[in-house]
C-alpha positions in Angstrom: 0.0 0.0 0.0 1.4 3.4 -1.0 2.3 6.1 1.5 -0.4 8.4 -0.1 -3.1 5.8 0.4 -2.1 5.2 4.0 -2.4 8.9 4.7 -5.8 8.9 3.1 -7.0 6.0 5.3 -5.7 7.8 8.4 -7.6 10.9 7.4 -10.8 9.0 6.8 -10.5 7.2 10.2 -10.0 10.5 11.9 -13.1 11.9 10.3 -15.1 8.8 11.4 -13.9 9.1 15.0 -14.8 12.8 15.1 -18.4 12.3 13.8 -19.9 11.9 17.3 -18.1 14.9 18.6 -19.0 17.1 15.6 -22.7 16.1 15.9 -22.8 16.8 19.6 -21.0 20.1 19.8 -21.5 21.9 16.4 -23.5 25.0 16.6 -25.4 26.8 13.9 -23.5 29.5 12.0 -25.2 32.8 11.6 -25.7 33.3 7.9 -26.1 36.7 6.3 -29.7 37.8 6.0 -31.4 36.9 2.8 -31.4 40.2 0.9 -32.3 39.8 -2.7 -30.7 42.1 -5.3 -32.6 45.4 -5.3 -33.8 47.1 -8.5 -32.0 50.4 -9.2 -34.4 53.3 -9.3 -32.7 56.6 -9.0 -34.8 59.8 -9.0 -33.3 63.3 -9.5 -34.7 66.7 -8.5 -37.0 68.2 -11.1 -36.4 71.9 -10.6 -34.4 74.8 -11.8 -31.2 73.2 -10.7 -31.4 70.7 -13.6 -32.1 73.5 -16.1 -35.4 71.8 -17.0 -37.8 74.2 -15.2 -39.4 75.2 -18.5 -40.4 71.7 -19.7 -43.8 72.1 -21.3 -47.0 70.0 -21.0 -49.2 69.1 -18.1 -47.1 66.1 -17.4 -43.6 64.9 -18.3 -41.0 62.3 -17.4 -37.5 61.2 -18.5 -36.5 57.6 -17.9 -33.4 55.6 -18.6 -35.2 52.3 -19.5 -32.5 49.7 -18.8 -32.3 50.5 -15.2 -35.7 52.2 -14.8 -34.1 55.2 -13.4 -36.2 58.4 -13.3 -34.1 61.4 -14.2 -36.9 64.0 -14.3 -40.5 64.1 -13.6 -43.4 66.6 -13.6 -46.9 65.5 -12.5 -45.8 62.1 -13.8 -48.7 60.2 -12.1 -51.5 62.5 -13.2 -54.2 60.7 -15.1 -54.6 62.3 -18.5 -55.7 61.5 -22.0 -52.8 60.7 -24.3 -54.3 60.6 -27.7 -52.5 58.3 -30.1 -49.6 57.6 -27.7 -52.1 55.1 -26.6 -51.0 53.0 -29.6 -47.7 52.2 -27.9 -49.7 49.5 -26.0 -51.6 48.5 -29.2 -48.3 48.1 -31.1 -46.7 46.2 -28.2 -49.4 43.6 -28.2 -49.1 43.2 -31.9 -45.3 42.9 -31.8 -45.6 40.4 -29.0 -48.1 38.4 -31.1 -45.5 38.3 -33.9 -42.7 37.2 -31.6 -44.9 34.4 -30.2 -45.8 33.2 -33.7 -49.4 34.1 -33.4 -49.1 36.6 -36.3 -46.7 36.8 -39.2 -45.7 39.9 -41.1 -47.1 38.5 -44.3 -50.4 37.4 -42.8 -53.4 39.0 -44.6 -56.0 40.9 -42.5 -59.5 41.8 -43.8 -60.7 45.1 -42.6 -64.0 44.9 -40.6 -66.9 47.3 -40.7 -65.9 48.5 -37.2 -62.3 49.1 -38.1 -63.1 51.4 -41.0 -65.5 53.5 -38.9 -62.8 55.0 -36.6 -62.2 58.4 -38.1 -59.3 60.7 -37.2 -55.9 59.7 -38.6 -56.5 56.8 -41.1 -55.5 55.2 -44.3 -59.2 55.0 -45.4 -59.5 51.2 -45.3 -62.6 49.9 -47.1 -64.7 47.2 -45.6 -63.3 43.8 -46.5 -60.1 45.4 -48.0 -57.1 43.1 -47.4 -53.7 44.3 -46.2 -50.8 42.4 -44.7 -49.7 42.7 -41.0 -46.6 44.5 -42.3 -48.6 47.1 -44.2 -50.9 47.8 -41.3 -48.0 48.1 -38.9 -46.4 50.6 -41.2 -49.6 52.6 -41.4 -49.9 52.6 -37.6 -46.4 53.3 -36.7 -45.8 55.9 -39.3 -49.1 57.6 -40.0 -50.9 56.7 -36.7 -53.8 55.3 -38.6 -56.7 54.4 -36.4 -58.4 52.1 -38.8 -55.1 50.1 -39.2 -54.6 50.0 -35.4 -58.1 48.5 -34.8 -57.7 46.0 -37.7 -54.5 44.7 -36.0 -56.1 44.5 -32.7 -58.9 42.4 -34.0 -56.4 40.1 -35.6 -54.5 39.6 -32.3 -57.6 39.0 -30.1 -60.5 38.2 -32.4 -62.5 41.2 -31.6 -62.0 44.9 -30.6 -63.5 44.3 -27.2 -61.3 41.3 -26.4 -58.2 43.3 -27.6 -59.1 46.2 -25.2 -59.4 43.7 -22.3 -55.9 42.4 -23.2 -54.6 46.0 -23.3 -55.8 46.6 -19.7 -54.5 43.2 -18.6 -51.0 43.9 -20.1 -51.0 47.3 -18.4 -51.5 45.6 -15.0 -48.8 43.0 -15.8 -46.4 45.9 -16.5 -47.3 47.8 -13.2 -49.1 50.6 -15.0 -51.1 51.9 -12.0 -52.9 55.0 -13.6 -54.0 53.5 -16.9 -57.4 52.5 -18.2 -57.9 51.7 -21.8 -61.2 52.2 -23.5 -60.0 51.9 -27.1 -57.0 50.9 -29.1 -56.6 54.2 -30.9 -56.4 57.0 -28.3 -59.4 58.8 -29.6 -61.1 60.8 -26.9 -63.2 58.6 -24.7 -64.6 59.1 -21.2 -62.4 57.2 -18.7 -59.7 56.5 -21.3 -56.7 57.7 -19.2 -53.0 57.0 -18.6 -50.0 58.9 -17.1 -46.6 59.9 -18.2 -45.0 57.3 -15.9 -47.1 54.5 -17.3 -46.4 55.6 -20.9 -42.7 55.5 -20.0 -43.1 51.9 -18.7 -44.9 50.6 -21.8 -42.6 52.6 -24.2 -39.6 51.0 -22.4 -41.1 47.6 -23.0 -41.8 48.2 -26.7 -38.3 49.4 -27.6 -37.0 46.0 -26.4 -38.2 44.7 -29.7 -35.6 45.7 -32.3 -37.9 45.0 -35.2 -39.9 48.2 -34.5 -37.0 50.3 -35.9 -38.0 49.0 -39.3 -41.1 51.2 -38.9 -40.3 53.9 -36.4 -37.5 55.3 -38.4 -39.4 55.5 -41.7 -39.8 59.2 -42.7 -42.0 58.6 -45.8 -43.4 55.5 -47.5 -46.4 54.4 -49.5 -49.2 51.8 -49.6 -51.5 50.6 -52.3 -48.8 50.6 -55.0 -47.9 54.2 -54.2 -51.4 55.5 -54.1 -51.4 56.2 -50.4 -48.6 58.3 -48.9 -47.4 57.9 -45.4 -45.5 60.6 -43.6 -44.1 60.1 -40.0 -45.8 62.3 -37.4 -42.6 62.2 -35.3 -40.6 65.2 -36.6 -37.7 64.3 -34.4 -36.9 61.5 -36.9 -35.4 64.2 -39.1 -33.7 66.3 -36.5 -32.6 64.5 -33.3 -29.3 62.5 -33.1 -29.9 58.9 -32.1 -33.7 59.0 -32.3 -35.3 55.6 -32.4 -39.1 56.5 -32.1 -41.6 56.4 -30.9 -45.2 57.8 -31.0 -47.0 61.1 -31.3 -50.7 61.9 -30.5 -53.0 64.9 -30.6 -56.7 65.4 -29.8 -58.7 68.3 -28.5 -58.9 66.7 -25.0 -55.4 65.4 -24.7 -53.5 68.2 -26.3 -50.2 67.5 -28.0 -48.5 64.4 -26.7 -45.3 62.5 -27.4 -43.3 59.5 -26.3 -39.8 60.0 -27.7 -37.0 57.4 -27.6 -33.3 57.7 -28.5 -30.0 55.9 -28.1 -26.4 57.1 -27.9 -23.3 55.1 -27.1 -25.3 52.2 -25.9 -27.5 54.2 -23.5 -31.2 54.8 -24.2 -33.6 57.5 -23.1 -37.4 57.6 -23.0 -39.1 61.1 -22.7 -42.9 61.5 -22.4 -44.7 64.8 -22.8 -48.5 65.0 -22.2 -50.8 67.9 -22.7 -48.4 70.3 -24.5 -50.0 73.5 -25.9 -48.7 72.9 -29.4 -46.7 70.4 -31.5 -43.5 72.4 -31.3 -43.6 72.5 -27.5 -43.8 68.7 -27.2 -40.8 68.2 -29.5 -38.7 70.9 -27.9 -39.4 69.7 -24.4 -38.6 66.0 -25.3 -35.4 67.2 -26.9 -34.4 69.1 -23.8 -35.1 66.1 -21.6 -33.1 63.6 -23.7 -30.2 66.1 -24.1 -30.1 66.4 -20.4 -30.0 62.7 -19.9 -27.3 62.0 -22.4 -25.1 64.9 -21.2 -25.2 64.0 -17.5 -25.3 60.3 -17.1 -23.5 57.1 -18.1 -24.2 53.4 -17.8 -21.6 51.5 -15.9 -21.1 47.8 -15.4 -18.8 47.1 -12.5 -16.8 43.8 -12.8 -16.5 41.5 -9.9 -13.3 39.6 -10.4 -12.9 35.9 -9.7 -10.5 36.5 -6.8 -13.1 38.5 -4.9 -15.2 35.3 -4.7 -12.9 32.8 -3.1 -14.4 29.5 -2.0 -16.0 29.4 1.5 -14.9 26.9 4.2 -17.5 24.3 5.1 -17.8 23.1 8.7 -18.8 19.4 9.3 -18.9 18.7 5.6 -17.6 15.9 3.4 -16.1 18.7 1.3 -13.9 21.3 3.0 -15.1 24.3 0.9 -17.7 25.3 -1.7 -17.5 27.7 -4.6 -19.6 30.8 -4.6 -21.1 33.1 -7.3 -22.9 36.4 -7.7 -24.9 37.8 -10.6 -23.9 41.5 -10.8 -24.3 41.7 -14.6 -26.8 44.6 -14.7 -25.7 48.1 -15.6 -25.9 51.0 -13.2 -26.8 54.6 -14.0 -24.2 57.0 -12.7 -23.2 60.7 -13.2 -21.1 61.2 -16.3 -17.6 59.9 -16.0 -18.1 58.4 -12.5 -18.3 54.7 -13.4 -14.8 54.1 -12.3 -15.5 55.5 -8.8 -18.1 52.9 -7.9 -17.1 51.2 -4.6 -17.5 47.4 -4.2 -18.2 46.1 -0.7 -18.3 42.3 0.0 -20.0 40.9 3.1 -19.5 37.1 2.7 -19.9 34.4 5.4 -16.4 33.1 6.5 -17.8 29.6 6.9 -21.0 27.6 6.2 -22.2 24.6 8.2 -23.0 21.4 6.2 -25.2 20.4 4.6 -24.8 23.1 2.0 -27.0 23.1 -1.1 -26.3 24.9 -4.4 -28.0 28.3 -4.5 -27.9 28.9 -0.7 -27.3 32.5 0.5 -23.7 33.1 1.4 -23.6 36.9 1.7 -24.1 40.0 -0.5 -22.2 42.5 -2.6 -23.0 46.2 -2.3 -22.2 48.7 -4.9 -22.2 52.4 -3.9 -21.0 55.8 -5.1 -20.2 58.6 -2.7 -21.9 56.6 0.1 -25.1 56.2 -1.8 -26.1 52.5 -2.4 -26.6 51.8 -6.1 -27.4 48.1 -5.8 -27.2 45.0 -3.6 -26.7 41.5 -5.0 -26.9 38.1 -3.3 -23.9 35.9 -3.1 -25.0 32.2 -3.6 -23.2 28.8 -3.3 -22.4 27.3 -6.6 -22.3 23.6 -5.5 -23.5 21.2 -2.8 -21.5 20.0 0.3 -23.0 17.0 2.2 -22.7 16.8 5.9 -20.3 14.3 7.5 -22.0 11.0 8.4 -20.9 7.6 9.5 -22.0 5.9 6.3 -20.6 8.6 4.1 -17.2 8.3 5.7 -17.3 4.4 5.5 -18.3 4.7 1.8 -15.5 7.0 1.0 -13.1 4.9 3.0 -14.0 1.7 1.0 -13.7 3.6 -2.3 -10.2 4.7 -1.3 -9.2 1.1 -0.3 -10.7 -0.5 -3.4 -9.3 2.1 -5.8 -6.6 0.4 -7.9 
C-alpha cells in the first residue's frame, strides 16, 4: 500500500472518530440575512437646478429604460388623455403576437366594418379590404392610422372588445397603475386615461423589440402601390441625433402628446410629454429632456473579479469548501464619467455549516457611489456539500481502499 493511500486512510479514520463529537457540539453558523438584489431606481430633483424648469406640457417624465431610473418628472402620475400615444400599447401587443408566432408579417387581414369607422388619422380602409400585417404596422407606426390599429387589434384577439381587455391586462402586468384603456386608438373617450410614468413603462417595453425600428425610423413611405402616402408624425426623426421613435398623439382633449426614444453610445432615453400646448412645444421639451439625460449620465457595469469570490470553508462537511457566485451583470446609471468610482463592498460568510446546497445564500455584494447605495446583490453557493455522516465516511473509506 502506498504512503499516499495510507495517509488517506488515516484521514478517513480521523473523520469517522470525530463524527460523534462534531454532531454533539457543532452550533449553527449565523448566515447573512437573505437580501435579494434590489432594483435600481434613482430619482433626481425636477427643478431649476437641472435646467429643466421650462419643460412644457401638463405632465412629463424622463427615464433611462435599462435601469428604470427616473431622471426628471413633472406630475408624472396625473391621469390624463394621451391621444395616439395610446397606440404604444396597441403596437406592443401586436409585436408580442408576432414574436410568439401568433401573427406573421405577411399574414393577410381583412378590414372589418368597425375598423373602417374610426375616423381621425387613417388610411381610409374599405370594408373587406385586405392588407398584410406588415402594411398595417407601417400605417400605424408611421401615420398613426386608427383604422389600421383596430384591424391589427382584431387580428390579435379576435374582436376589438377582447383586444381592449388584453390591453388593460397587459397594463396591470407591467405595473401601470394609472392607466385604463377604453379603445386601441387614443381617440377621446370618457375614462380612457393614462399617465406619463405609465407611458414610459410601456414605451420601455416596446423598444426592447428591435424590429420596431423597421417602422419607427421611416420618414416617408407608400401603400397601395404608391397611391397612399405615409409621412411620419414624429418630426424628431429628421432632427434628433440617435432618435429611435416612438409615437405622437394629438386630440382636443389630450392636447399635443409624445413618447420619444433615443439611443447614444449604448444608452437609451425615454421622454414622455402629455398635454403640451402645441406640437413644437412637445418636440422641444422632449429634446431638452433627452439632451439632459445624455449629457449628464452614463451606464456603468462594474466587474466582480474571480479573486473576490474565493471558495468558502464548510464546517462538518464531506467537502472542505464550496465555490460561490454572484450575478452582478446589470448596468448602473451614474453621473457622467463616474463609473470608475463605484465602490464594491463584499459581506460574505467566513464559513458555512454542512449540509450546503447549491443556491444557498452566502452573503451579499453592495455597490455604492459617494456613500449612496446603487445596488445590492446576493452571493450564492455554486455547489453542494454534504454533511459528514458515518456511512458517508465508510463509503469514502471503502472507495479509497478499493481504488486500484
